[in-house]
VEXSERO-310166 format. One record per residue (C-alpha): residue in three letters; y negated, z negated, x; residue number from 1. Coordinates in Angstrom, 3 decimals. Layout:
REM residues N
+-----+----------+----------+----------+-----+
|  aa |        Y |        Z |        X |   i |
+-----+----------+----------+----------+-----+
| ALA |        Y |        Z |        X | NUM |
...
+-----+----------+----------+----------+-----+
***
This chain:
REM residues 169
+-----+----------+----------+----------+-----+
|  aa |        Y |        Z |        X |   i |
+-----+----------+----------+----------+-----+
| UNK |    0.013 |    0.015 |   -0.048 |   1 |
| UNK |   -3.348 |    0.985 |    1.422 |   2 |
| UNK |   -6.512 |   -0.989 |    1.010 |   3 |
| UNK |   -9.532 |    1.123 |    0.231 |   4 |
| UNK |  -12.479 |    0.815 |    2.744 |   5 |
| UNK |  -15.199 |   -1.262 |    1.678 |   6 |
| UNK |  -18.389 |    0.423 |    0.057 |   7 |
| UNK |  -21.660 |   -0.317 |    1.857 |   8 |
| UNK |  -23.885 |    2.612 |    0.771 |   9 |
| UNK |  -23.972 |    6.028 |   -1.012 |  10 |
| UNK |  -23.043 |    7.375 |    2.252 |  11 |
| UNK |  -19.447 |    6.043 |    2.140 |  12 |
| UNK |  -18.658 |    8.414 |   -0.848 |  13 |
| UNK |  -17.735 |   12.224 |   -0.907 |  14 |
| UNK |  -17.520 |   14.548 |   -3.685 |  15 |
| UNK |  -16.512 |   18.240 |   -4.333 |  16 |
| UNK |  -19.394 |   20.783 |   -4.128 |  17 |
| UNK |  -19.879 |   23.432 |   -6.909 |  18 |
| UNK |  -17.498 |   25.653 |   -4.841 |  19 |
| UNK |  -14.721 |   22.925 |   -4.752 |  20 |
| UNK |  -15.237 |   21.862 |   -1.054 |  21 |
| UNK |  -15.151 |   18.331 |   -0.163 |  22 |
| UNK |  -18.643 |   17.106 |    0.915 |  23 |
| UNK |  -19.012 |   13.613 |    2.700 |  24 |
| UNK |  -22.330 |   12.237 |    1.467 |  25 |
| UNK |  -22.809 |   11.021 |    4.998 |  26 |
| UNK |  -24.298 |   14.346 |    5.903 |  27 |
| UNK |  -27.388 |   13.072 |    4.205 |  28 |
| UNK |  -27.558 |    9.843 |    5.965 |  29 |
| UNK |  -31.020 |    8.894 |    6.800 |  30 |
| UNK |  -32.530 |   10.930 |    3.843 |  31 |
| UNK |  -33.869 |    9.688 |    0.498 |  32 |
| UNK |  -31.685 |   11.064 |   -2.212 |  33 |
| UNK |  -32.187 |   11.622 |   -5.954 |  34 |
| UNK |  -28.806 |   11.638 |   -7.555 |  35 |
| UNK |  -28.725 |   13.159 |  -11.003 |  36 |
| UNK |  -26.259 |   13.894 |  -13.575 |  37 |
| UNK |  -27.168 |   17.237 |  -15.058 |  38 |
| UNK |  -26.204 |   19.598 |  -17.773 |  39 |
| UNK |  -27.283 |   23.298 |  -18.603 |  40 |
| UNK |  -27.491 |   23.134 |  -22.464 |  41 |
| UNK |  -29.315 |   19.950 |  -22.955 |  42 |
| UNK |  -32.946 |   19.245 |  -24.249 |  43 |
| UNK |  -33.531 |   17.777 |  -20.710 |  44 |
| UNK |  -32.393 |   20.951 |  -18.904 |  45 |
| UNK |  -35.850 |   22.070 |  -18.233 |  46 |
| UNK |  -35.985 |   18.985 |  -15.789 |  47 |
| UNK |  -34.249 |   21.281 |  -13.345 |  48 |
| UNK |  -37.751 |   22.748 |  -12.652 |  49 |
| UNK |  -38.949 |   19.514 |  -11.703 |  50 |
| UNK |  -36.245 |   18.550 |   -9.446 |  51 |
| UNK |  -36.468 |   21.772 |   -7.799 |  52 |
| UNK |  -40.418 |   20.869 |   -7.400 |  53 |
| UNK |  -39.527 |   17.639 |   -6.015 |  54 |
| UNK |  -37.086 |   19.413 |   -3.531 |  55 |
| UNK |  -39.741 |   21.786 |   -2.419 |  56 |
| UNK |  -42.400 |   18.991 |   -2.057 |  57 |
| UNK |  -40.480 |   16.336 |   -0.111 |  58 |
| UNK |  -37.450 |   18.284 |    1.343 |  59 |
| UNK |  -39.082 |   18.662 |    4.771 |  60 |
| UNK |  -39.990 |   15.134 |    4.982 |  61 |
| UNK |  -36.338 |   13.828 |    4.458 |  62 |
| UNK |  -35.499 |   13.993 |    0.751 |  63 |
| UNK |  -32.733 |   15.900 |   -1.147 |  64 |
| UNK |  -31.793 |   16.147 |   -4.877 |  65 |
| UNK |  -27.949 |   15.931 |   -5.245 |  66 |
| UNK |  -26.995 |   17.317 |   -8.872 |  67 |
| UNK |  -23.747 |   16.511 |  -10.448 |  68 |
| UNK |  -22.973 |   18.492 |  -13.549 |  69 |
| UNK |  -21.402 |   16.368 |  -16.316 |  70 |
| UNK |  -19.888 |   17.474 |  -19.747 |  71 |
| UNK |  -19.460 |   13.969 |  -21.329 |  72 |
| UNK |  -22.671 |   14.164 |  -23.431 |  73 |
| UNK |  -22.311 |   16.364 |  -26.391 |  74 |
| UNK |  -20.271 |   18.869 |  -24.301 |  75 |
| UNK |  -23.661 |   20.291 |  -22.970 |  76 |
| UNK |  -22.065 |   21.555 |  -19.627 |  77 |
| UNK |  -19.052 |   23.548 |  -20.686 |  78 |
| UNK |  -19.291 |   26.260 |  -18.045 |  79 |
| UNK |  -17.123 |   26.791 |  -14.893 |  80 |
| UNK |  -18.665 |   25.729 |  -11.272 |  81 |
| UNK |  -19.496 |   29.555 |  -10.953 |  82 |
| UNK |  -21.502 |   29.671 |  -14.281 |  83 |
| UNK |  -23.202 |   26.561 |  -13.573 |  84 |
| UNK |  -24.360 |   27.454 |  -10.158 |  85 |
| UNK |  -25.342 |   30.912 |  -11.529 |  86 |
| UNK |  -27.452 |   29.412 |  -14.226 |  87 |
| UNK |  -29.277 |   26.940 |  -11.950 |  88 |
| UNK |  -30.230 |   29.566 |   -9.346 |  89 |
| UNK |  -30.991 |   32.460 |  -11.908 |  90 |
| UNK |  -33.078 |   30.076 |  -14.190 |  91 |
| UNK |  -34.542 |   27.540 |  -12.039 |  92 |
| UNK |  -34.223 |   28.839 |   -8.679 |  93 |
| UNK |  -32.551 |   25.596 |   -7.486 |  94 |
| UNK |  -31.907 |   25.093 |   -3.724 |  95 |
| UNK |  -30.500 |   21.605 |   -3.727 |  96 |
| UNK |  -27.101 |   20.918 |   -3.425 |  97 |
| UNK |  -24.867 |   21.148 |   -6.761 |  98 |
| UNK |  -21.544 |   19.332 |   -7.054 |  99 |
| UNK |  -18.493 |   20.108 |   -9.060 | 100 |
| UNK |  -18.499 |   18.673 |  -12.683 | 101 |
| UNK |  -17.872 |   14.855 |  -12.756 | 102 |
| UNK |  -17.371 |   12.294 |  -15.272 | 103 |
| UNK |  -19.937 |    9.456 |  -14.976 | 104 |
| UNK |  -18.459 |    6.996 |  -17.332 | 105 |
| UNK |  -15.023 |    5.669 |  -18.423 | 106 |
| UNK |  -11.662 |    5.688 |  -16.663 | 107 |
| UNK |  -12.137 |    8.829 |  -15.029 | 108 |
| UNK |  -15.685 |    8.507 |  -13.780 | 109 |
| UNK |  -16.191 |    9.535 |  -10.154 | 110 |
| UNK |  -16.233 |    6.591 |   -7.825 | 111 |
| UNK |  -19.910 |    7.343 |   -6.640 | 112 |
| UNK |  -20.941 |    7.044 |  -10.221 | 113 |
| UNK |  -19.114 |    3.838 |  -10.758 | 114 |
| UNK |  -20.822 |    2.472 |   -7.751 | 115 |
| UNK |  -24.353 |    3.635 |   -8.720 | 116 |
| UNK |  -24.067 |    2.049 |  -12.202 | 117 |
| UNK |  -23.025 |   -1.150 |  -10.715 | 118 |
| UNK |  -25.941 |   -0.995 |   -8.177 | 119 |
| UNK |  -28.591 |   -0.285 |  -10.870 | 120 |
| UNK |  -28.256 |   -1.134 |  -14.609 | 121 |
| UNK |  -30.028 |    0.711 |  -17.200 | 122 |
| UNK |  -31.850 |   -0.421 |  -20.368 | 123 |
| UNK |  -31.011 |   -3.992 |  -21.526 | 124 |
| UNK |  -28.657 |   -4.431 |  -18.397 | 125 |
| UNK |  -26.078 |   -1.755 |  -19.476 | 126 |
| UNK |  -24.176 |   -0.089 |  -16.654 | 127 |
| UNK |  -23.100 |    3.011 |  -18.550 | 128 |
| UNK |  -24.919 |    6.433 |  -18.347 | 129 |
| UNK |  -26.382 |    7.199 |  -21.775 | 130 |
| UNK |  -27.213 |   10.642 |  -21.403 | 131 |
| UNK |  -27.706 |   13.783 |  -19.169 | 132 |
| UNK |  -30.440 |   13.662 |  -16.507 | 133 |
| UNK |  -30.105 |    9.918 |  -15.621 | 134 |
| UNK |  -31.424 |    9.519 |  -12.101 | 135 |
| UNK |  -30.875 |    7.297 |   -9.115 | 136 |
| UNK |  -33.168 |    7.090 |   -6.111 | 137 |
| UNK |  -31.320 |    6.135 |   -3.018 | 138 |
| UNK |  -33.054 |    5.118 |    0.132 | 139 |
| UNK |  -32.600 |    6.144 |    3.602 | 140 |
| UNK |  -30.076 |    3.327 |    4.166 | 141 |
| UNK |  -28.038 |    4.528 |    1.153 | 142 |
| UNK |  -28.936 |    1.777 |   -1.095 | 143 |
| UNK |  -29.985 |    2.310 |   -4.576 | 144 |
| UNK |  -33.668 |    1.781 |   -5.133 | 145 |
| UNK |  -34.238 |    2.506 |   -8.734 | 146 |
| UNK |  -32.588 |    4.027 |  -11.794 | 147 |
| UNK |  -34.459 |    6.206 |  -14.154 | 148 |
| UNK |  -33.474 |    7.155 |  -17.766 | 149 |
| UNK |  -32.925 |   10.763 |  -18.866 | 150 |
| UNK |  -36.381 |   11.114 |  -20.261 | 151 |
| UNK |  -38.404 |   10.167 |  -17.106 | 152 |
| UNK |  -39.613 |   13.395 |  -15.822 | 153 |
| UNK |  -39.016 |   14.148 |  -12.228 | 154 |
| UNK |  -42.627 |   14.663 |  -11.435 | 155 |
| UNK |  -43.375 |   10.966 |  -12.362 | 156 |
| UNK |  -40.823 |    9.830 |   -9.579 | 157 |
| UNK |  -43.085 |   11.461 |   -6.710 | 158 |
| UNK |  -44.767 |    8.019 |   -5.826 | 159 |
| UNK |  -41.244 |    6.324 |   -5.561 | 160 |
| UNK |  -39.968 |    8.948 |   -3.351 | 161 |
| UNK |  -43.122 |    8.751 |   -1.164 | 162 |
| UNK |  -42.566 |    5.033 |   -0.756 | 163 |
| UNK |  -38.893 |    5.571 |    0.039 | 164 |
| UNK |  -39.720 |    8.214 |    2.582 | 165 |
| UNK |  -41.950 |    5.793 |    4.336 | 166 |
| UNK |  -39.137 |    3.393 |    5.046 | 167 |
| UNK |  -37.693 |    3.245 |    8.647 | 168 |
| UNK |  -34.589 |    5.468 |    9.295 | 169 |
+-----+----------+----------+----------+-----+
***
């Protein structure tokens, strides 16, 4: 019986990218991350434009958006990885990393999302993700700094990103 390694930060996880290749989050060590569960057919889908704007504004300063498509809320992300990638690049010209579809709640939730929700609870102390476009700001040290509800527009997160970018690496 093997014992799982202890988790100290977001950089201890890995996930499949949209093409199905394993990506260790450690490759973003030292960067500020905004980890988001996304969907292509949601009322919040236009937030992709705001996420891309954040990527463009802060990317060279050490910031990266990581998008995790999820089909758990109203079946609003029904497409294949290829369809999701095509939608994001053609509709919103996204350049940030897209991952394979994950579950963010329940028995089959991706371990990263289980960890994120334990580290930062939502409204009224709930740990569950309530809808698409829930966002987690992760500092350069891999620790969760803040959780944002789906309706929080990406452009309003800029000041928090700027503060996180000022932290030592």
